C-alpha angles and dihedrals in degrees: 000000000000089000091055091050091049092051092048090050090051093053090045091053090050090052092050091048089051091053091050091049093048091055096047097079089057090048090050093053092046092049092049093051091046091053093044093052099040138070090257090067091052089051093051094045114013096183093067095206134121089284086073093068094083100047093042090046092051093050092045090047093050091048092048091049090051091051089049091053091050091048091052090051091051093052090046098246107157136234085023096179093051093046089050094050094042092046093051092045093050090047093055095043096046093041093051092045092050092051089059087065100028107032097188112035118177114268094229089065090067090083089054090050096050094040093053093046094050091047090051090047091053091049097047098043089062094055139289128267135160092257093050092049091052092049091046092052091049093048094047092046093053095076099051090045092049092046091053094044099049132064116272123250094256091055091047089051090051091049090052091049091051093046091049091060086082095212134100108274094229113185126175123238101204122178111243093025135080132203114268130186120332124212134188099206094106092074132219083033147027137264125208138174127230106211123199113250109266095028124110120250117257113265089244134000089241098066121100117277112272122224108274095023123107118221116205125188120193115193141152115269107268122219090242092061101112109148135234091019095047126011096168115141093205120104095208123078095252134107102048120259116298110214118211141181126229118250098174144327109335092347131110140176123226132191114232113165111294095331130102107241126185137177129202128184116219110178108288096359140070117218111204117189128192120186143144115303108248142130089267096047095100092049091049090050091054090050091052092052094043094050095049118117132172114265129198122250088244091058093054102035093085090058095055113092 
């Protein structure tokens, strides 16, 4: 009976250690931000530049490790100092090894990583058995598997940036063309290229429109949009007003250099289209607008550089 109680207590301590480990990454971030924004940070690194990341990170890391040790003492995980050191060491080794295979794991998985490593440290510092080895392997394998199976942090950041635009992400689906790069520099909105099938993608979404490509900008309707006097899709006062002429319901044509430029209003968004000047340009513009449908941030994130 006492052996069963001892085993149960051992698993319970491992669980508590895992909870402490899972919280530590959040503590580390909080400590770093506190140092960076306080007088203590200026004392540690007076210059205040990027060179301060390392010293502030080391101090925040040491403080977080100390808090982790105290937390383990409070929940009666023994030996607390060894579990802390082993948990941190396992976290660094497993995290670094995983990044060799998955270069950009999601940040939120760091709590899973640290929690699993601290739980394994608590298990193995109390002795090794077949059951504990199996559990340790499963726990340590959870992070690499999750990192490989979930979107990376860069993609999650792009999804957030797209979602924060606050407008329908309307993208055309035009026969004979495919979706090229997408950029977010036209804030608040997005710009994308429709590239003819068989053509290479532009090197970046920021380069000038190539002959044959169609450039589409989707933005919120700015206050200055007052057709036909001003059909600009920019919210700031520059450039100067862009006069336009109506070509149908909620559709206008602008003159921009030698390009054909059109604007359509669709509810809360403006759809601005630039393409080669030709007899069929207006028809192609209408097809772009008609084929547009809202996309999810996840669909477009992979197209944002």
